[in-house]
C-alpha positions as CSV (number, residue, x, y, z in Angstrom):
1,M,-12.3,-17.1,-16.0
2,S,-10.4,-15.1,-13.3
3,L,-11.0,-11.2,-12.6
4,S,-7.5,-11.3,-11.9
5,T,-4.7,-11.3,-14.9
6,S,-2.1,-12.5,-12.6
7,E,-2.4,-15.5,-9.5
8,K,-0.3,-12.9,-7.5
9,L,-3.6,-11.8,-7.2
10,N,-6.0,-13.7,-5.7
11,V,-10.4,-12.3,-5.8
12,E,-12.8,-14.1,-4.4
13,L,-16.1,-12.5,-4.7
14,R,-19.0,-12.7,-1.4
15,G,-21.9,-11.4,-2.6
16,H,-20.7,-7.6,-3.3
17,T,-17.7,-7.0,-2.1
18,A,-15.1,-8.8,-3.5
19,L,-11.8,-10.6,-1.8
20,V,-8.7,-9.7,-2.8
21,T,-4.9,-11.7,-1.4
22,I,-2.2,-10.6,-2.1
23,D,-0.3,-14.1,-2.8
24,N,3.3,-14.0,-3.8
25,A,5.7,-16.3,-2.2
26,G,7.6,-15.4,0.5
27,A,6.0,-11.7,1.1
28,N,3.7,-10.9,-0.6
29,T,5.6,-7.9,-2.7
30,W,5.1,-5.9,-5.3
31,D,6.5,-5.9,-9.1
32,R,5.9,-5.7,-12.4
33,E,3.2,-8.2,-12.4
34,S,1.3,-7.7,-9.8
35,L,0.8,-4.0,-10.1
36,P,-0.7,-4.3,-12.9
37,A,-2.8,-6.7,-12.3
38,L,-4.3,-4.6,-9.7
39,K,-4.8,-1.5,-11.2
40,D,-6.4,-3.5,-13.8
41,L,-8.6,-5.5,-11.6
42,V,-9.4,-2.2,-9.3
43,E,-10.7,-1.2,-13.1
44,K,-12.8,-4.0,-13.6
45,L,-14.2,-3.9,-10.4
46,N,-15.0,-0.3,-10.6
47,D,-17.4,-1.3,-14.4
48,D,-19.3,-4.4,-12.0
49,R,-21.7,-2.1,-10.5
50,N,-23.1,-5.4,-8.1
51,I,-19.7,-4.3,-6.5
52,Y,-19.9,-2.1,-3.6
53,A,-16.9,-3.1,-1.8
54,L,-13.3,-4.3,-1.6
55,V,-11.5,-6.3,0.8
56,L,-7.3,-6.6,0.7
57,T,-5.1,-8.7,2.6
58,G,-2.0,-10.6,2.2
59,A,-2.2,-15.0,2.4
60,G,-0.1,-16.8,5.2
61,E,0.0,-15.6,8.9
62,K,3.2,-13.4,8.4
63,F,3.0,-10.8,5.8
64,F,-0.2,-8.5,4.6
65,S,3.0,-7.1,2.0
66,A,6.5,-6.1,2.8
67,G,6.4,-3.8,-0.2
68,A,8.3,-4.0,-3.5
69,D,11.0,-6.9,-4.6
70,L,14.2,-4.4,-4.1
71,K,16.3,-7.8,-6.4
72,L,14.3,-5.1,-8.7
73,F,16.5,-2.0,-8.5
74,A,19.8,-3.6,-7.6
75,D,21.9,-3.0,-10.7
76,G,20.6,1.0,-9.7
77,D,18.7,1.8,-13.4
78,P,16.8,5.1,-13.5
79,D,14.7,3.6,-16.4
80,N,13.8,0.6,-14.7
81,A,12.9,3.0,-11.2
82,R,10.7,5.2,-13.3
83,A,9.2,2.0,-15.0
84,M,8.2,0.7,-11.6
85,A,7.2,4.4,-9.4
86,V,4.6,4.4,-12.6
87,Y,3.1,1.0,-11.6
88,F,3.2,2.1,-8.0
89,G,1.9,5.4,-8.8
90,E,-0.8,3.8,-10.9
91,A,-2.0,1.2,-9.3
92,F,-2.2,2.1,-5.9
93,E,-3.5,5.8,-7.1
94,T,-6.7,3.6,-8.9
95,L,-7.1,2.0,-5.8
96,A,-7.5,5.1,-4.0
97,D,-9.9,6.2,-6.4
98,F,-12.3,2.6,-6.5
99,R,-15.9,3.9,-6.8
100,G,-16.6,2.1,-3.2
101,V,-15.4,0.8,0.0
102,S,-12.0,-0.2,0.2
103,I,-10.3,-1.4,3.4
104,A,-7.6,-3.5,4.5
105,A,-7.4,-6.5,6.6
106,I,-3.6,-5.9,7.6
107,N,-2.6,-9.8,9.2
108,G,1.2,-8.9,9.4
109,F,4.0,-7.0,8.8
110,A,3.0,-4.0,6.2
111,M,6.1,-2.3,5.1
112,G,6.6,0.8,2.7
113,G,5.2,-0.2,-0.2
114,G,2.9,-2.8,1.1
115,L,1.8,0.4,4.5
116,E,1.6,2.6,1.1
117,A,-0.8,-0.1,-0.1
118,A,-3.4,-0.1,3.0
119,M,-2.9,4.0,2.9
120,A,-4.7,3.7,-0.4
121,C,-7.9,1.5,1.1
122,D,-10.0,4.0,2.5
123,I,-9.7,1.6,6.6
124,R,-7.3,0.0,7.8
125,I,-8.3,-3.0,10.4
126,A,-4.5,-4.1,12.2
127,E,-4.0,-7.8,13.8
128,E,-2.7,-7.2,17.1
129,Q,0.6,-8.6,16.0
130,A,0.5,-6.3,12.9
131,Q,4.4,-3.9,12.0
132,M,4.1,-0.8,10.0
133,A,6.5,0.6,8.5
134,L,8.4,3.2,5.8
135,P,11.8,1.9,5.7
136,E,13.2,3.0,2.3
137,A,15.4,5.4,3.0
138,R,17.0,2.7,5.3
139,V,18.4,1.2,1.6
140,G,18.2,4.2,0.1
141,L,14.9,4.7,-1.3
142,L,12.3,6.4,-0.7
143,P,8.4,5.9,-0.6
144,C,7.5,6.5,-4.2
145,A,3.6,5.2,-4.2
146,G,1.9,7.9,-1.4
147,G,3.6,7.2,1.3
148,T,5.3,10.9,2.0
149,Q,1.7,12.2,1.3
150,R,-0.6,10.1,2.8
151,L,0.9,9.1,5.6
152,S,1.2,13.0,6.9
153,W,-2.7,13.2,5.8
154,L,-3.3,10.3,8.1
155,V,-1.2,10.7,11.2
156,G,0.2,14.3,11.1
157,E,3.8,15.8,10.2
158,G,5.7,15.0,13.0
159,W,4.8,10.6,13.3
160,A,5.5,10.8,9.0
161,K,8.7,12.5,9.7
162,R,9.5,10.1,12.6
163,M,9.0,6.6,10.1
164,I,9.7,7.8,7.0
165,L,12.8,10.2,8.1
166,C,13.7,8.0,11.7
167,G,13.0,4.7,10.4
168,E,10.7,3.9,13.1
169,R,8.5,0.7,12.7
170,I,5.4,1.0,14.6
171,D,2.8,-1.7,16.1
172,A,-0.4,-2.0,16.0
173,T,-1.6,-0.3,19.0
174,T,0.5,2.4,18.6
175,A,-0.6,2.3,14.6
176,E,-4.3,2.4,16.2
177,R,-3.4,5.0,18.8
178,I,-2.1,7.7,15.5
179,G,-4.5,7.0,13.7
180,L,-2.8,4.9,11.0
181,V,-5.5,2.1,11.9
182,E,-8.8,2.2,13.0
183,E,-9.0,-0.6,15.0
184,V,-6.8,-3.3,16.1
185,V,-8.2,-7.0,16.8
186,G,-7.0,-10.2,17.6
187,K,-4.5,-12.3,15.2
188,G,-6.4,-13.8,12.5
189,E,-9.5,-12.4,12.5
190,A,-8.9,-9.3,10.9
191,L,-10.4,-10.6,7.2
192,D,-13.2,-11.4,9.6
193,K,-13.8,-8.0,10.5
194,A,-12.9,-6.5,7.3
195,L,-15.5,-8.0,5.7
196,A,-18.2,-7.6,8.1
197,L,-17.1,-3.8,7.6
198,A,-18.0,-4.3,4.3
199,E,-20.8,-6.6,4.8
200,Q,-22.3,-3.0,6.1
201,V,-21.4,-1.0,3.4
202,G,-24.1,-3.4,1.4
203,Q,-26.6,-1.7,3.5
204,Q,-25.6,2.2,2.0
205,S,-27.1,3.2,-1.3
206,P,-24.4,2.3,-3.4
207,T,-24.4,5.7,-5.2
208,S,-24.8,7.6,-2.1
209,V,-21.8,5.9,-1.0
210,T,-19.0,6.7,-4.4
211,F,-21.2,10.6,-3.9
212,C,-20.3,10.6,-0.3
213,K,-16.4,9.5,-0.8
214,G,-15.7,11.4,-3.6
215,L,-17.0,14.5,-1.2
216,V,-14.7,13.6,1.4
217,H,-11.5,12.8,-0.8
218,T,-12.2,16.0,-2.4
219,G,-9.7,18.6,0.1
220,R,-7.2,15.9,0.2
221,N,-7.0,14.8,-3.4
222,T,-5.9,18.9,-4.5
223,V,-3.6,19.0,-1.4
224,I,-1.3,15.5,-3.0
225,A,-1.9,15.3,-6.3
226,A,1.7,17.4,-7.2
227,G,2.9,15.5,-4.6
228,L,2.9,11.9,-5.7
229,E,3.7,13.5,-9.1
230,G,7.2,14.8,-7.4
231,E,7.5,11.6,-5.7
232,R,8.0,9.7,-8.7
233,D,10.5,12.5,-10.3
234,L,12.8,12.0,-6.6
235,F,12.4,8.6,-7.0
236,V,13.7,8.0,-10.1
237,D,16.2,11.3,-9.0
238,L,17.3,8.7,-5.8
239,F,18.8,6.5,-8.7
240,S,21.5,9.0,-10.0
241,T,23.5,8.0,-6.2
242,E,25.9,6.2,-4.5
243,D,24.2,5.8,-1.5
244,Q,20.9,4.2,-3.9
245,R,23.1,1.1,-4.8
246,E,25.5,1.0,-1.9
247,G,21.8,0.8,0.1
248,V,20.2,-1.6,-1.9
249,N,22.6,-3.9,-2.2
250,A,23.4,-3.7,1.2
251,F,20.6,-5.6,2.3
252,L,20.3,-7.7,-0.2
253,E,23.7,-8.5,1.1
254,K,22.5,-7.7,4.8
255,R,25.3,-6.1,5.7
256,K,25.2,-2.5,7.3
257,P,25.9,0.4,4.3
258,E,28.4,2.7,4.4
259,W,26.7,5.7,3.5
260,K,28.7,8.1,0.7
261,N,25.9,11.3,0.9
262,S,27.0,11.6,-2.9
């Protein structure tokens, strides 16, 4: 029996490491199926005392993950928005709280919720061609799965504002320079590097690792808890605006949005 409840998440156990591949045809987007499946999977891995590390990567050569499937938000339904915000929050917060060490092997574009998934991991390894962004404001939305909280914690307020408020997309070299990723490797090399780091984790006491990780997260989790809840609330509030519907539909129709500021 597969550990994953969704075919959009492939799982392979390699010794003490769980290799999880986001495999949603097209751009490895997250949806109503894959997000609950990720939460369920991480909970199962937490219960498996033989698993010490988790490596997350994307299928194919172009995308780690492009984030949410924006077609889900085209109708402007706030109830649907609330449900999706909860799915994202529960999935990525469960990933962030994984008992062992989680490593993102960023093998391509990590956009929106894709970058938020990577930021929920403990360590990020990016391939040289990877690009990263939180472009939600370009389509009348906001990062609702930890983006506003974890990005500023990792790179500082200034760079977080450049990426979120100015819509700036960054390359792997810049991401390493500002502290968003820990290492840049050649094309096709991120997974091997991530798996090698996972092997290093396996040489540590798993109990010590769990305790140390909890202590490292203590201050951060205290600070960002309210912010994570606020992201979801304000994300839903956007669905009462004209700009949300205009932004999403302009993107889907491949045209420039006409903002109403209302």
